[in-house]
N, C-alpha and C positions, 0 to 999 in steps of 0.2 A: 299824035297817037289817040286810038279808039281808047273806049273804055273797055272793053272785052282782051285788047291786048296792055291795057295798064295790070288789068287783073291779074293776068296767066303769067304777065313776069312777077309780078309782085311772091306769088305762088311759087313760083321756080326757088327766088331766091328765097325766100321761105324754109322749102322745104328742104332746101341745103342745107339749110340751118338745124331745123328741124330734128336730120335726121342724122344730125349729128351733137346733139344736145347730150350731153353725160348725166346719168343718172346715177345717185347713190347705191342702188340695187341693180345696177347692170342697165341695157339698153331696152325700154318699154318694147310689146308686140305694136303698137299703133304706129312706132318710129319706122315698121317698116310695109305699113300701108298707105301707100300714094293716096292712091283713090280715094280713100275715107276721107286724109286731110287736104285733098283737093275742094271734096263737097262742104267741108266744115268752115275753111277759108276764104271760099268763093261766094257763099252762102252771106257770110259775114259781107264782105268786100260790095255788093250788089246796092247797098243801103248806101254807100256813102256816095260823095260828091267825087268828079273828076279831078277836080282841083286837091282834096284830101288825097287821094289816091297817087298823083301825079309826088305830092310832097312825102307819102308816105315810102313809096320806090324810091325817092331820092335817099331818104333815110337807110333803107338797106341796102343800095348803092354803097351808099360812103360807109358803112357800117362791115361789109363784104370786104372792100379794097383794105381796112387796117383790120382784118381776120378778128373784129366785135361780134358775136352770137348775140343777136338780139333776142332771141326764143331761148337761150342757155338764161337769160338777164330775167326775161318774165318771169319764165317759171321759179327763179331763183327771189324776185319781188314776192311772192306769193308765197313764198313760204314764212315771210313778214307775218303773215296772220296765222295760217296752217299749221307750219312749223317754229313757233317764234325761237326757240331754243338751237334750235339747227340754223336758224337765219342767223342769228347774233354771230356764231362763227365765220359765216362767209360774206356779212356787210361790209368789211373794209376791203372786199375785193370788185365790187358793184359800184360803177362809178356814181358820184355823188347826186344829189338830185337839187336841182334850181328850185329853191324854197316858192318863188313865185308860181309855178306848175301844179303846185298841189290844191289850190283853189279851183282853177281850172279843171281838175281832175276830177273833184270833187262835185259838179255841177256836172259836166258830163255826165258820173256816175249816176246822180240824184236825177236826170230826166229819163236813162237806160232802165233806171229800176223800176221807173214809174210805168214805164211799157210792158217791161215784165211782169210787173203784179198784174198791170190790165190783159195780158196773153194769161196768166197763168187762172184767170176768171172763165176767158171766153172759150178755153181749148185745156182743159185740164190735163185732161189723159195722152195731151205731146208732152206740156209740159212736167207732167210727171215723172215723165222718163229721160229729164235731164236731170243738170247740174241743178240743188238749191238753191232759190236765190238771192238771200241773204246770207253774209257773212257770218252770220249767228250760227250758222252753222255748219261754218268749217272746224274741219278735224284734219289731222292726221294724213290721214283717208281721205279726206272728201273738200273736194273744192268747188266754192260758191259760184255763181254767176256774177255775182260784184266783186270777189277776190280776184276773179281769173280777169275781168275786166279792169280794174285797180291794178294790178299786175301788169297788163298788155298796156296801158295807157302809160305805165312808167318809163316805155322804151322807147315813146313819142318825141323828136323835136316838137320843141315849142312852138315852129310852124305848123307842123301836123296835126298836132292838138288844138290851135287854135280854128287851124279850119273844121276840122272835128267837130270842134263844139260850134260853131257857124250852123254845118249842117244840121245836127242835131237839133239846135234851136229851128233854124227854117222849118225842119217837119215837124216841131211841136208848134210852132203857128199856124203852120198848115191840118193840124190836128190829121199827121201821119204817122203812125207808129213804126219806127225806125225797125224796129226787133223783127213786128209781124213780117216784114220783107223780107228777112232773113229767114223766119223761119218758113215760107210759104215757099221761097226759092230751095230750101233744103228738102220738105216733103215732098216736095215735084220730081227731086232727084229720087227718090223711092216710089215713085209708082203713082202717089195722088196729084190729084190735077183743084186742091182746095186745102186750107187748113182745116175745112167744118171737115170736108170728106174725112181725113188723116183722123181730126177729134173722135169725130165718130165710128171708126174702123178700129182703132187704139183701144185695147182691151184697157179698162180701168186701174190703174195702181194703185195701191197702197202702201 
């Protein structure tokens, strides 16, 4: 299966889960916007290795078979940092995490945070339009890149996490910023040719 076909299958499964996430305040408007969802998720997936994509597709397929919604779990995991009191009420309903994966998640997050900080210097006008980078900015109403990433990684199998880590390590060793690959794909979907062009044309946001 080609990389593009893998990504398409992943997004189809993710969308079905995302569309069915139950929120405390009812369904969010973004849950009825498949095009934006596809752009965001495709942008992330293009920086992954095919091995990582194949493993994650397997995670999603297995979850679907047993009616487990990984997207619901992802947003629930984020609440540990954004709404700890609410999280304490639902934690018992989530699958327990293997203690071995926590250090692996920490290593991945460290690399990605370095990439995000680098991008915030190079393309500030773009980055300021997205989530804050650090979890120190988390609140009930704001979820940082760090917390979003950590919540998502907690839903991956150990094999997917190991392949993900190998991928970001390889990119780091080759001086490739994986987050920049994601961001470039994203801005191209909105009509820009380069990140520099997007950063120049977007008004500064304070």
